[in-house]
C-alpha positions as CSV (number, residue, x, y, z in Angstrom):
1,G,78.6,69.1,143.9
2,F,75.5,71.3,143.7
3,D,72.0,71.1,142.4
4,V,71.7,71.3,138.6
5,R,68.0,70.5,138.4
6,G,66.5,72.1,135.3
7,R,70.0,72.6,133.9
8,E,71.1,69.0,133.5
9,S,72.2,69.6,129.9
10,Q,74.7,72.2,131.2
11,Q,76.0,70.1,134.0
12,E,79.4,69.6,132.5
13,I,79.9,73.3,132.0
14,L,78.5,74.2,135.5
15,M,80.9,71.7,137.1
16,K,84.1,72.6,135.4
17,R,85.5,74.9,138.0
18,L,84.7,72.3,140.7
19,L,86.5,69.6,138.8
20,L,89.5,72.0,138.2
21,C,89.7,72.8,142.0
22,Q,89.5,69.1,142.9
23,I,92.4,68.3,140.6
24,I,94.4,71.3,141.9
25,T,93.9,70.0,145.4
26,M,94.9,66.5,144.4
27,F,98.2,67.8,142.8
28,M,98.9,69.9,146.0
29,T,98.4,67.0,148.4
30,L,98.8,63.6,146.7
31,Q,102.2,61.9,147.0
32,K,104.1,60.0,144.2
33,D,102.4,56.6,143.5
34,G,99.1,57.9,145.1
35,D,95.7,57.1,143.6
36,F,92.9,59.6,142.8
37,V,89.2,59.2,142.0
38,L,87.3,62.1,140.3
39,K,83.5,62.1,139.8
40,V,82.6,63.5,136.4
41,F,79.6,63.7,134.2
42,D,79.8,64.3,130.5
43,I,83.2,64.6,128.9
44,F,82.4,66.5,125.7
45,T,83.9,70.0,126.1
46,P,87.6,70.7,125.4
47,F,87.9,72.0,129.0
48,T,86.8,68.7,130.6
49,A,88.7,66.6,128.1
50,A,91.8,68.6,128.8
51,L,91.4,68.0,132.6
52,I,91.2,64.2,131.9
53,W,94.1,64.4,129.5
54,I,96.2,66.1,132.2
55,L,95.4,63.2,134.6
56,Y,96.2,60.7,131.9
57,R,99.6,62.3,131.5
58,H,100.4,62.4,135.2
59,F,99.2,58.9,136.3
60,E,100.5,55.5,135.2
61,K,96.9,54.4,134.5
62,I,93.5,56.0,134.3
63,C,90.1,54.4,133.7
64,I,86.8,56.0,133.2
65,I,84.1,53.8,134.8
66,K,80.4,53.8,135.6
67,P,79.8,51.7,138.6
68,L,76.9,49.2,138.4
69,P,74.9,50.8,141.2
70,S,75.0,54.2,139.4
71,R,71.7,55.2,137.7
72,P,72.0,54.0,134.1
73,A,70.2,57.0,132.6
74,N,72.5,59.7,134.0
75,S,76.0,60.6,132.8
76,E,77.8,60.1,136.2
77,R,81.1,58.4,135.8
78,Y,84.4,58.2,137.7
79,V,87.9,58.7,136.5
80,V,90.1,56.3,138.5
81,C,93.7,57.3,138.4
82,R,96.4,54.9,139.7
83,N,100.0,55.7,140.7
84,L,100.8,59.4,140.4
85,K,104.1,59.4,138.4
86,V,105.9,62.4,139.9
87,H,104.9,65.6,141.6
88,R,105.3,68.5,139.0
89,P,104.8,71.9,140.6
90,K,104.5,73.5,137.1
91,I,101.1,71.9,136.4
92,T,99.8,73.0,139.8
93,T,100.9,76.6,139.2
94,Y,99.3,76.5,135.7
95,L,96.0,75.2,137.0
96,L,96.0,77.7,139.9
97,E,96.4,80.4,137.2
98,V,93.4,79.0,135.3
99,N,91.4,79.1,138.5
100,R,92.4,82.7,139.2
101,K,91.2,83.6,135.7
102,F,87.7,82.3,136.6
103,D,87.6,85.1,139.2
104,E,88.7,87.7,136.7
105,I,86.1,86.8,134.1
106,R,83.3,86.4,136.6
107,T,82.6,90.2,136.3
108,S,82.7,90.1,132.4
109,D,79.5,89.2,130.8
110,G,79.6,86.3,128.3
111,Q,83.2,85.4,128.9
112,D,84.3,81.9,129.9
113,I,87.3,79.6,129.9
114,N,86.6,77.0,127.2
115,E,90.1,75.5,126.7
116,I,93.1,74.9,128.9
117,V,95.1,72.8,126.6
118,E,95.2,73.4,122.8
119,F,92.9,70.8,121.2
120,E,95.5,70.2,118.5
121,V,98.0,69.1,121.2
122,M,95.5,66.6,122.7
123,K,94.5,65.4,119.3
124,K,98.0,64.3,118.6
125,D,97.7,61.8,121.5
126,E,95.7,59.3,119.5
127,E,95.7,56.7,122.2
128,F,94.0,59.1,124.7
129,M,91.6,60.5,122.1
130,N,90.5,57.0,121.0
131,Y,90.0,56.0,124.7
132,L,88.0,59.1,125.4
133,E,85.8,58.7,122.3
134,T,85.2,55.0,123.1
135,S,84.3,55.8,126.7
136,N,81.9,58.5,125.6
137,M,80.3,56.3,123.0
138,K,79.8,53.4,125.5
139,T,78.3,55.8,128.0
140,A,76.0,57.3,125.4
141,V,74.7,53.9,124.2
142,M,74.1,52.8,127.9
143,Q,72.3,56.0,128.6
144,T,70.1,55.8,125.5
145,N,69.2,52.2,126.3
146,A,68.4,53.1,129.9
147,I,66.2,56.0,128.8
148,K,64.3,53.8,126.3
149,E,63.8,51.3,129.1
150,L,62.5,54.0,131.5
151,Q,60.2,55.3,128.8
152,K,58.6,51.8,128.5
153,Y,57.7,51.9,132.2
154,I,56.3,55.4,131.8
155,D,54.2,54.3,128.9
156,E,53.0,51.1,130.5
157,P,53.0,51.5,134.3
158,D,51.8,48.0,135.0
159,L,55.0,46.4,133.5
160,E,57.1,44.4,136.0
161,M,60.7,45.3,136.5
162,P,62.3,41.9,136.0
163,K,65.9,43.1,136.0
164,Q,66.1,44.1,139.7
165,D,67.2,40.6,140.8
166,E,69.7,40.5,137.9
167,Y,71.2,43.9,138.9
168,R,71.5,42.8,142.5
169,R,73.2,39.6,141.4
170,L,75.6,41.5,139.1
171,C,76.5,44.0,141.9
172,L,77.1,41.2,144.4
173,Q,79.2,39.4,141.9
174,E,81.2,42.5,141.0
175,W,81.8,43.2,144.7
176,G,82.8,39.6,145.5
177,I,80.0,39.1,147.9
178,T,78.2,35.8,148.0
179,K,74.5,35.7,148.7
180,A,73.7,34.4,152.2
181,E,71.9,31.1,152.4
182,E,68.2,31.7,152.9
């Protein structure tokens, strides 16, 4: 990754080529039945949604998760992909071509690659679109609640943070670690 301070609202757009290259590398190296984890942030643009859709089509299962230790107010998420179905060189070739086009347009002011799969094609995949929409909504609600909570502590600096022990307990429970006897 790279520093996006001051440009957080553009993070998804700034990271799209990095995501593309990580997926290209995965397709070039991962064997059939292999697993893949991709760190993403927002998934609102057609470009990012298409990358996730491509993963969805090539793996038996995908899941978009936000781990408990992840800061609740940011948009960091992980796409966990299980069991690559089969190696398809055509998708790698296509994604390499998309990557090459980034170099071509770098010299052209105002041009960008906004779509790599026609939105109408993805839209027909109702199961995927419903999953992506639900995932985005859950993340947005969690972020909004976390930001409201942070604002409380900014407005009232003397407030205690009672949830620390609860978060620690949830993490230990999620990881299957029992708390050592004191």
